[in-house]
Biotite code that builds the C-alpha atoms (Angstrom):
import biotite.structure as struc

atoms = struc.array([
    struc.Atom([5.345, 15.025, -2.812], chain_id="A", res_id=1, res_name="MET", atom_name="CA", element="C"),
    struc.Atom([6.331, 15.207, -6.472], chain_id="A", res_id=2, res_name="ILE", atom_name="CA", element="C"),
    struc.Atom([3.561, 15.269, -9.075], chain_id="A", res_id=3, res_name="ALA", atom_name="CA", element="C"),
    struc.Atom([4.245, 12.983, -12.023], chain_id="A", res_id=4, res_name="LEU", atom_name="CA", element="C"),
    struc.Atom([1.882, 14.508, -14.558], chain_id="A", res_id=5, res_name="THR", atom_name="CA", element="C"),
    struc.Atom([2.974, 12.351, -17.489], chain_id="A", res_id=6, res_name="GLU", atom_name="CA", element="C"),
    struc.Atom([1.699, 9.141, -15.821], chain_id="A", res_id=7, res_name="PHE", atom_name="CA", element="C"),
    struc.Atom([-1.869, 8.001, -15.171], chain_id="A", res_id=8, res_name="ASP", atom_name="CA", element="C"),
    struc.Atom([-0.667, 5.266, -12.836], chain_id="A", res_id=9, res_name="ARG", atom_name="CA", element="C"),
    struc.Atom([2.585, 3.797, -11.533], chain_id="A", res_id=10, res_name="LEU", atom_name="CA", element="C"),
    struc.Atom([3.007, 0.012, -11.279], chain_id="A", res_id=11, res_name="GLU", atom_name="CA", element="C"),
    struc.Atom([5.617, -2.339, -9.843], chain_id="A", res_id=12, res_name="ALA", atom_name="CA", element="C"),
    struc.Atom([5.869, -5.993, -8.886], chain_id="A", res_id=13, res_name="SER", atom_name="CA", element="C"),
    struc.Atom([6.087, -6.845, -5.191], chain_id="A", res_id=14, res_name="ALA", atom_name="CA", element="C"),
    struc.Atom([5.542, -9.569, -2.615], chain_id="A", res_id=15, res_name="LEU", atom_name="CA", element="C"),
    struc.Atom([2.438, -9.316, -0.415], chain_id="A", res_id=16, res_name="TRP", atom_name="CA", element="C"),
    struc.Atom([1.567, -11.232, 2.724], chain_id="A", res_id=17, res_name="ARG", atom_name="CA", element="C"),
    struc.Atom([-2.256, -11.111, 3.074], chain_id="A", res_id=18, res_name="PRO", atom_name="CA", element="C"),
    struc.Atom([-2.223, -12.028, 6.784], chain_id="A", res_id=19, res_name="GLU", atom_name="CA", element="C"),
    struc.Atom([0.288, -12.609, 9.586], chain_id="A", res_id=20, res_name="GLY", atom_name="CA", element="C"),
    struc.Atom([2.316, -15.718, 8.788], chain_id="A", res_id=21, res_name="ASP", atom_name="CA", element="C"),
    struc.Atom([0.715, -16.659, 5.467], chain_id="A", res_id=22, res_name="THR", atom_name="CA", element="C"),
    struc.Atom([2.905, -17.302, 2.450], chain_id="A", res_id=23, res_name="GLN", atom_name="CA", element="C"),
    struc.Atom([3.887, -14.253, 0.423], chain_id="A", res_id=24, res_name="ARG", atom_name="CA", element="C"),
    struc.Atom([2.218, -13.811, -2.965], chain_id="A", res_id=25, res_name="VAL", atom_name="CA", element="C"),
    struc.Atom([3.639, -12.055, -6.025], chain_id="A", res_id=26, res_name="GLU", atom_name="CA", element="C"),
    struc.Atom([1.470, -9.032, -6.857], chain_id="A", res_id=27, res_name="VAL", atom_name="CA", element="C"),
    struc.Atom([1.372, -5.965, -9.052], chain_id="A", res_id=28, res_name="ILE", atom_name="CA", element="C"),
    struc.Atom([1.179, -2.743, -7.023], chain_id="A", res_id=29, res_name="VAL", atom_name="CA", element="C"),
    struc.Atom([-0.625, 0.086, -8.827], chain_id="A", res_id=30, res_name="SER", atom_name="CA", element="C"),
    struc.Atom([-0.518, 3.601, -7.419], chain_id="A", res_id=31, res_name="VAL", atom_name="CA", element="C"),
    struc.Atom([-3.318, 5.812, -8.688], chain_id="A", res_id=32, res_name="GLY", atom_name="CA", element="C"),
    struc.Atom([-4.359, 9.341, -7.750], chain_id="A", res_id=33, res_name="GLU", atom_name="CA", element="C"),
    struc.Atom([-5.856, 8.322, -4.402], chain_id="A", res_id=34, res_name="ALA", atom_name="CA", element="C"),
    struc.Atom([-5.465, 4.542, -4.047], chain_id="A", res_id=35, res_name="THR", atom_name="CA", element="C"),
    struc.Atom([-2.912, 1.762, -3.911], chain_id="A", res_id=36, res_name="LEU", atom_name="CA", element="C"),
    struc.Atom([-4.195, -1.423, -5.574], chain_id="A", res_id=37, res_name="THR", atom_name="CA", element="C"),
    struc.Atom([-2.718, -4.933, -5.284], chain_id="A", res_id=38, res_name="LEU", atom_name="CA", element="C"),
    struc.Atom([-3.552, -7.331, -8.121], chain_id="A", res_id=39, res_name="SER", atom_name="CA", element="C"),
    struc.Atom([-2.458, -10.872, -8.897], chain_id="A", res_id=40, res_name="ASP", atom_name="CA", element="C"),
    struc.Atom([-0.405, -11.524, -12.026], chain_id="A", res_id=41, res_name="ILE", atom_name="CA", element="C"),
    struc.Atom([-3.623, -12.284, -13.952], chain_id="A", res_id=42, res_name="LYS", atom_name="CA", element="C"),
    struc.Atom([-4.919, -8.774, -13.196], chain_id="A", res_id=43, res_name="GLY", atom_name="CA", element="C"),
    struc.Atom([-7.515, -9.711, -10.535], chain_id="A", res_id=44, res_name="ARG", atom_name="CA", element="C"),
    struc.Atom([-7.697, -7.105, -7.776], chain_id="A", res_id=45, res_name="VAL", atom_name="CA", element="C"),
    struc.Atom([-6.810, -8.622, -4.396], chain_id="A", res_id=46, res_name="LEU", atom_name="CA", element="C"),
    struc.Atom([-7.180, -5.476, -2.273], chain_id="A", res_id=47, res_name="THR", atom_name="CA", element="C"),
    struc.Atom([-7.044, -1.717, -2.506], chain_id="A", res_id=48, res_name="HIS", atom_name="CA", element="C"),
    struc.Atom([-6.186, 0.932, 0.058], chain_id="A", res_id=49, res_name="TRP", atom_name="CA", element="C"),
    struc.Atom([-6.709, 4.666, 0.263], chain_id="A", res_id=50, res_name="SER", atom_name="CA", element="C"),
    struc.Atom([-3.292, 6.355, 0.051], chain_id="A", res_id=51, res_name="LEU", atom_name="CA", element="C"),
    struc.Atom([-3.866, 8.565, 3.144], chain_id="A", res_id=52, res_name="PRO", atom_name="CA", element="C"),
    struc.Atom([-4.589, 5.393, 5.132], chain_id="A", res_id=53, res_name="ALA", atom_name="CA", element="C"),
    struc.Atom([-1.324, 3.593, 4.236], chain_id="A", res_id=54, res_name="VAL", atom_name="CA", element="C"),
    struc.Atom([1.477, 3.402, 6.802], chain_id="A", res_id=55, res_name="ILE", atom_name="CA", element="C"),
    struc.Atom([4.972, 1.880, 6.814], chain_id="A", res_id=56, res_name="ARG", atom_name="CA", element="C"),
    struc.Atom([4.975, -0.886, 9.436], chain_id="A", res_id=57, res_name="VAL", atom_name="CA", element="C"),
    struc.Atom([8.456, -2.372, 9.592], chain_id="A", res_id=58, res_name="SER", atom_name="CA", element="C"),
    struc.Atom([11.329, 0.033, 9.035], chain_id="A", res_id=59, res_name="PRO", atom_name="CA", element="C"),
    struc.Atom([13.831, -0.185, 7.475], chain_id="A", res_id=60, res_name="PRO", atom_name="CA", element="C"),
    struc.Atom([12.032, -2.571, 5.091], chain_id="A", res_id=61, res_name="ALA", atom_name="CA", element="C"),
    struc.Atom([9.456, -1.178, 2.713], chain_id="A", res_id=62, res_name="ASN", atom_name="CA", element="C"),
    struc.Atom([6.494, -2.951, 4.303], chain_id="A", res_id=63, res_name="ALA", atom_name="CA", element="C"),
    struc.Atom([3.180, -1.114, 4.054], chain_id="A", res_id=64, res_name="LEU", atom_name="CA", element="C"),
    struc.Atom([-0.207, -1.692, 5.649], chain_id="A", res_id=65, res_name="SER", atom_name="CA", element="C"),
    struc.Atom([-3.565, 0.021, 5.826], chain_id="A", res_id=66, res_name="PRO", atom_name="CA", element="C"),
    struc.Atom([-4.183, 1.875, 9.084], chain_id="A", res_id=67, res_name="LEU", atom_name="CA", element="C"),
    struc.Atom([-5.680, -0.210, 11.886], chain_id="A", res_id=68, res_name="PRO", atom_name="CA", element="C"),
    struc.Atom([-9.441, 0.442, 12.223], chain_id="A", res_id=69, res_name="PRO", atom_name="CA", element="C"),
    struc.Atom([-9.054, 2.415, 15.480], chain_id="A", res_id=70, res_name="HIS", atom_name="CA", element="C"),
    struc.Atom([-6.838, 5.018, 13.788], chain_id="A", res_id=71, res_name="LEU", atom_name="CA", element="C"),
    struc.Atom([-7.731, 7.561, 11.143], chain_id="A", res_id=72, res_name="THR", atom_name="CA", element="C"),
    struc.Atom([-5.375, 9.656, 9.011], chain_id="A", res_id=73, res_name="PRO", atom_name="CA", element="C"),
    struc.Atom([-6.268, 12.644, 11.196], chain_id="A", res_id=74, res_name="MET", atom_name="CA", element="C"),
    struc.Atom([-5.372, 11.146, 14.596], chain_id="A", res_id=75, res_name="ASN", atom_name="CA", element="C"),
    struc.Atom([-2.441, 8.821, 13.928], chain_id="A", res_id=76, res_name="ARG", atom_name="CA", element="C"),
    struc.Atom([0.716, 9.647, 15.793], chain_id="A", res_id=77, res_name="SER", atom_name="CA", element="C"),
    struc.Atom([3.745, 11.209, 14.155], chain_id="A", res_id=78, res_name="LYS", atom_name="CA", element="C"),
    struc.Atom([5.704, 8.002, 14.809], chain_id="A", res_id=79, res_name="SER", atom_name="CA", element="C"),
    struc.Atom([3.505, 6.058, 12.339], chain_id="A", res_id=80, res_name="THR", atom_name="CA", element="C"),
    struc.Atom([3.943, 8.720, 9.684], chain_id="A", res_id=81, res_name="MET", atom_name="CA", element="C"),
    struc.Atom([7.752, 8.433, 9.438], chain_id="A", res_id=82, res_name="ASN", atom_name="CA", element="C"),
])
């Protein structure tokens, strides 16, 4: 991982689907030192995830999700970490 020391936080716009087949919502994704935060365009926090608990769920797209409750960062399989 590359350390970006000149930034306190990185932000980007994205589309987020809160649950299954719900409509996607435009959000601001903020990456801090240890968390990923999703906020609406008015700045209200919608959710936040611990970075070690985030997995990519639908390659090749850049879809991310928090780990399911039955997994922890220590026992997830190597296939979920790719």
